[in-house]
N, C-alpha and C positions, 0 to 999 in steps of 0.2 A: 574407451577411445581417447587417446591422447592427442593434443593439438599443439603443434610447434608454431609459435608465433614470433616473428622478429620484431624488434622495437626500433622505430615506431610502427604501429600497424597501419598500413596505408593501402588504399584501393583507388583505382582510377576514378571511381564515382565520387570521391570525396571533394574534389574541387573542379570547377569548370575547366581549368587548364592544369592537368597533373604535372606539367613541367615547371609550373610556378607555384610552389607551395604557399599556403596562406601564411600571413604574418603571425608570429607567435603572440599569444595574448599578453598585453602589457601588464605591469603591476596595477593593482586596483586598490582603492581606499574603501575599506569596509569596517564598520564598527570602531572607527577611530584608529585603525591600523592600516599599514600598507602591506598588502599580500602579493607575493609573486607566484603566479600560477605555475604548476608543474605540467609536464606533458599530459597528465591524466585529465587536466581541465578541458583540453580540446577533445580528448576522447569522450568525455561526458556528453558533449554536443553531438559528436558523430554517432555515439551509441544511441542517443535519443532518436536521431533521424532514422537510423537503420531499424531500430526496434519498432518505431511507429510504422515504417514501410511494411514490415512483416505483418503487423496487426491489420493494416488497411487491406493488404493483399488477402489475408485470411477471411476478413469480413466480406470481401468481394467474391469469395469462393474460388480464388485462384489456386491452382495446384502448385505444391512445393517442388523443389526448395524455393524459399522466398528471399534468400539473401546469398551473397557470395562470401559473407563474413564467416570465417571458419569457427570463431568462438561462438557466435550466435547459432550456427548450425549444429554445434556439438553439445551446447549446454542450455539449460532452462533458465530463462529470465522472465520476470513479471513484465507486464505491459508498462509503457510510459505513464499511462493514466491509471491510477489506482482503481477507479470506478469501472474500468474495462476488464479487469481480471475476473476469472471465473467465479470465485467466491463472492466478490463484490457484486457481480451481475446477479447472482442468486439472491443475495441480500436485498438488492434493489427491487427485483421483480417478484420474488416469491415470499419475501418477509415484509418489506416496507410498503410495497404498493399492492399487496394482496391481503384482503381482509379488512377489518374495521379500521377506519382512518382517524379515529379520535387519538389525540396525542398520547394519552395514557396507554392505550392499547399498542400503539406504534412503538413507544419506548420500551414497553414490557417485552414485546416480541423480539425487537432488535437486541436488547440486552440478553435475553434467553439464548438467542442464536450466538451472540458474540462470546458468551462465557465458554463456549466450546469451539466456535468458529469452524465447525465441520458440517458439511452438507448432509453426510450420512447420519449424523446424530440428530439433526433437525428432522430429517425424514423418518427416522426411527420413532421419535416422539410423536410426530403428527400422525403417523400410521396408527398409533395406539390411542391417542387422546383427541385427534382431530386438530383443527386450527387452534393454537393456544390462545386463551383469553384470560383476562384477569379474574373473571368470575369462576373459571374452572381450574385455575392454577392451584395445584396441590403438590407441594414439594415431596410429600411422602410417596404419592403415586408416581411422580416423575422419577423419584429415586429407585423405586422398584423396577421400573422399565430399564433404567440405566444399569442397575445392579445385574439384571439378567443378561444384558448385552455384554457387560464387562466380564461376567463369568464365562461367556462363550468366546472370549478373546477379542471382542470387537474394540477397536480404538475409538474413544469418545472425543478426543481432543485433536485439533489440527496441530501439525508440526510447524506451522508458520511462525509462531512465537510461543515463548514459555508462559504458561498460566500458573502462577503460584497458588497454592491452596490457602484460602483465607481462614482465619482462626475462628471457626464456628463449631468446634468440638467433635466433628465426625471423623471417622477413620478414612473414608473415601473422599477424594478430592471433589468428585462430582456432587456429593451431597453438601459439602461445604459451599460449593458455588450456588446450588439451589437455595441454600439458607442465606447466602449473601444477597441473592436477587430478592428474596422475600424481605430481608432487612431494608434493602434500598427502597422497595415499594412502600413498606410501612413507615419509613423515615421521611416520606414526602419528596423523594427524588424527582418525580415527574413534575410537580409544581415548581421545584427549585430550578429545574432545567428550562422549563417553558417561560419562567420569569427572568431568566438570566439576561442581562443587558448586553453582554459581549461574549464572544467565543471563548476568550480567556476565562471569564467568570464560569461558564459552563464546564470548561476543562477542570477548573479548580474544584467544582462540585463533585465531579466523578472521581477525581483523584483523592478526595477526602475519605473514600471508602476503603476498607481493608483489602489489601492485595492489588490496589490500583495505583501503580507507579505512573511516572510521566508518560511512558510509551503507550501502555495499555489504555490509560485514560484518554489520550488523544485519539487513538485508533477507534475506541468505542464512540467517541464524540463524532468523528467523521462519519461513521455509519449511521448514527442517529440523524445527523444533519443531512443525509441523503433523502430522508423521509420528509413528509409534510409537517412533522412535529416541530422542527426547528428550521430557521431560515438564515443562518449565518453565511456570510460570504467566505468562500474557501481561501480568499486572499487576506483574510483578517488576522489569522494567527496560525503558528506552526510550532511543532515540537520535534526536535531532531532525535531520532532513535539511535541505538548503538551502531547499527549498520550504516546509517547516514553519517554519523560522526567519523566512522572509518573512511568512508568515501570522501568526505570533506577534507580530512587530513591528507589523503592521497592527492587531492586536487590543489591544496593550498599549503601543505606543510604544517609543522607544529605551531606556527603563529596563528592558526585558525582556532585553537582551543579556546573555548569560552564564548565565541561569537558565532556559533553555528547557526543560530536563528537568523542573524543578520546576513550571513552568507546565503542561506536559502532564499531570503527575501531578495538579495541581489541577483541570484540566478533567475528568479521569476521575472524580475523587472527588466533584465538585460537580455532575455532569451532571443529576441528577434535580432538584436545586434550581433550576437555571436553566431547564430545560424547564417546570417548574411556574410559575416567575416570569413566563415569557412566554406562558403558557397554551397550550403546545405539547404535542401527543401524540407520544410516542416510546416504542414498546414494545420496542425493541431487535431483535436478530436471534434470532427464535424465543425471546425472553425474555432473551437474553444482552446485558448492557449494553455500552456502548462500552469497549473495552480501551485500554491505553496506545498500542498500535500504531495503533488506529483513530483516536484523538484526534490523534495525530501526522499521520496521513494527511489528516484533515479540515482541519488547518491548511494543508496544501498546496493543497487544493481551494478553501478560502476565500480564500487568496491570489489564486487565479485569478478567482474569483467577484467579489472586491472590485475587480478592475481595471475592471469595468463598473459594479458597484453603488456603489462608493465610490472613484471615480477620483482624488479629492483626498487620499486617505490612502495614503502611500507605504510600500513595504517596502524591502528591500535591493537587489533586482535592478533596479528601475526599469521593469519590464515593464508595458505598458499594454494589451495585447491578449490575448485568449484564442484560441490558435491553432486548436484542434480544434473542429469543428462537430459537433453531434449528428446522427447518422444511425442511425435505429432498425434493429436486426437482426430478421429474421423468425424466427430460431431461438428455441425456448423457452429461458427463463432457468433454468439449473440451480441447485439449492440443496442441496448435499451437503457436509457439514462433518465435520471429524475426529470419529470416533465417541467419542473420549475426552472431548469437550466435553459430551456428554450433551444436545445440543439437537436439536430436530426438524429433519429434513432431507427434501427432496423431490427426486426425480429426474424430469426431463422425460419 
């Protein structure tokens, strides 16, 4: 299904008075530079408001379609809040807050899940060995289970991001990852993480292991931090992934290179000002404003959205299509978040 979109993408609901368009965003000082926002900058905020409206409608059980935005109706985008996405919800409910709550067990389970980042793989392992524990973790047994599944043609890894094979001598990537996990545990990773004074320190610890670049280390840390093992504030630290850097460049142009972290911090700090400037309603996640990780993720999604809405504005990758089409799922949308956040949650 192709979607033709004129530029700029405008709907009556974008402003209280559609005949009086909002003022363009003025230049902003970030990271010692003066940046002039492109039209994609305002699209970032409009996208966030519309995507969150869709999420809220689905949580409430409303019947679709949930938006008049043709791009959102045709293509798949993640939620504004990372923790609200399907895989994150599974990690929070079924991995982090189910089972032994001692930090060592929590970190072990979350790392095991994240190495594959696929619900089917977790369910395959748990069906064979029960709830994974440190006492029963046997890389050879786990490898046998995964070898059998791989031989049957089952995909073991999520396509959400690339998981490079760490150098632990095995032919199959999944065995190398099991050996990596064993190495992390033997190396005292759990104690290092729980003793870390800052989120940046914890990130550096995870990044120090083979195959853990900036993006993966940060994503792993965010998931561990959902649990009761760590208690860092999500506004403390952020790392911009490749997709986010693409979105940032589309919002601010080439002058944004090298100050992506500062730009994400600016977006989180100024969110209410820009929603108000554009006449948008954004109530957050049960009152929780966008955190740094969420603003980072939104840049990834706006990069994709802009390929259709702003095809003349380029990022780094040069991609021009949105690959994934939207296919509504019939299952209820869960909304259960870390209790330590103190926000409302709802189970389907």
